[in-house]
C-alpha positions as CSV (number, residue, x, y, z in Angstrom):
1,M,4.4,-4.5,3.5
2,S,5.7,-4.3,7.3
3,S,8.8,-2.5,6.3
4,I,6.7,0.1,4.7
5,A,4.8,0.6,7.4
6,L,8.0,0.9,9.9
7,V,8.9,3.8,7.4
8,V,5.2,5.5,7.3
9,T,5.5,5.3,11.0
10,G,8.9,6.8,11.6
11,Y,10.5,3.9,12.9
12,S,13.6,2.2,11.4
13,I,14.6,-1.1,11.9
14,R,17.4,-0.3,14.8
15,N,14.1,1.1,17.1
16,L,12.5,-2.3,16.9
17,M,15.7,-4.7,17.4
18,P,16.8,-5.0,21.1
19,I,20.8,-3.3,21.1
20,W,22.3,-6.9,21.9
21,L,20.5,-8.4,18.9
22,Y,21.6,-4.9,16.6
23,N,25.2,-5.0,17.4
24,N,25.9,-8.9,17.0
25,W,24.7,-9.5,13.8
26,S,27.3,-12.4,13.8
27,L,25.0,-14.1,16.4
28,V,21.6,-13.4,13.9
29,A,23.4,-15.3,11.0
30,V,24.4,-18.2,13.3
31,F,21.0,-18.6,14.7
32,F,19.7,-18.4,10.9
33,A,22.1,-20.7,10.0
34,A,20.9,-23.4,12.8
35,S,17.1,-22.5,12.2
36,S,17.4,-23.4,8.3
37,F,19.5,-26.4,9.5
38,V,16.6,-27.6,11.9
39,L,13.9,-26.8,8.8
40,A,16.1,-28.6,6.5
41,I,15.9,-32.0,9.1
42,N,12.1,-31.4,9.7
43,F,11.6,-30.9,5.4
44,K,12.7,-34.3,5.5
45,M,10.4,-35.9,8.6
46,L,7.5,-33.4,6.7
47,S,8.4,-34.9,2.9
48,F,7.9,-38.5,4.5
49,F,5.1,-38.0,6.2
50,V,3.0,-36.3,3.5
51,S,4.5,-39.5,0.8
52,E,3.7,-41.7,3.2
53,S,-0.3,-40.0,4.2
54,Y,-0.7,-40.0,0.3
55,I,0.0,-43.8,0.1
56,E,-2.6,-44.7,3.0
57,L,-5.2,-42.3,1.5
58,I,-4.9,-44.6,-2.0
59,K,-5.8,-47.8,0.0
60,V,-8.9,-46.2,1.5
61,H,-12.0,-47.2,0.3
62,W,-13.6,-44.4,-0.4
63,P,-17.5,-44.3,-0.8
64,S,-20.1,-43.7,-3.7
65,K,-22.2,-41.1,-4.1
66,D,-25.3,-43.5,-3.6
67,E,-23.8,-45.0,-0.4
68,V,-23.3,-41.2,1.2
69,M,-26.7,-39.8,0.2
70,R,-27.9,-43.6,1.9
71,Y,-25.8,-43.1,5.1
72,T,-27.3,-39.5,5.3
73,I,-30.4,-40.4,4.8
74,I,-30.2,-43.2,7.4
75,T,-28.1,-40.7,10.0
76,L,-31.0,-37.7,9.5
77,L,-33.8,-40.1,10.4
78,V,-32.0,-41.5,13.5
79,L,-31.0,-38.4,14.5
80,F,-35.0,-37.0,14.2
81,T,-36.1,-40.2,15.8
82,A,-33.8,-39.9,19.0
83,S,-34.8,-36.2,19.1
84,L,-38.4,-37.0,19.3
85,F,-37.7,-39.9,21.7
86,I,-36.1,-37.5,24.2
87,W,-39.0,-34.7,23.5
88,F,-41.7,-37.0,24.6
89,L,-39.8,-38.5,27.4
90,D,-38.3,-34.8,28.8
91,G,-42.1,-33.5,28.5
92,I,-43.1,-36.8,30.8
93,L,-40.8,-36.2,32.9
94,I,-41.4,-32.8,33.5
95,K,-45.1,-33.6,34.4
96,L,-44.0,-36.4,36.6
97,I,-41.8,-34.1,38.5
98,A,-44.6,-31.3,38.5
99,F,-47.3,-34.1,39.6
100,V,-44.5,-35.3,42.9
101,T,-43.8,-31.7,43.6
102,G,-47.4,-30.4,44.0
103,Q,-47.2,-28.0,41.4
104,I,-50.1,-29.5,39.4
105,G,-52.9,-30.1,41.2
């Protein structure tokens, strides 16, 4: 897709590449060979990580649908109660500060 855009706009790959890179294709080949070697090593580490993660995920105790619903309801109730408490405390503190500063007669 990008090559089509380059052709349509009138650019060639030679216009976009630095001159030292365009004239040294062997350097480019060495770079790609080295990067593929690094990617192969990283692929081994990545595949090891994925396999170990899968083994650990099998060991996890996943909650049932009823447990999830129960914990969600408990969380929402605690959140609502804490919000009401903070709202009530905020109202009291606003009135107390207004009284102390003399803004309420």
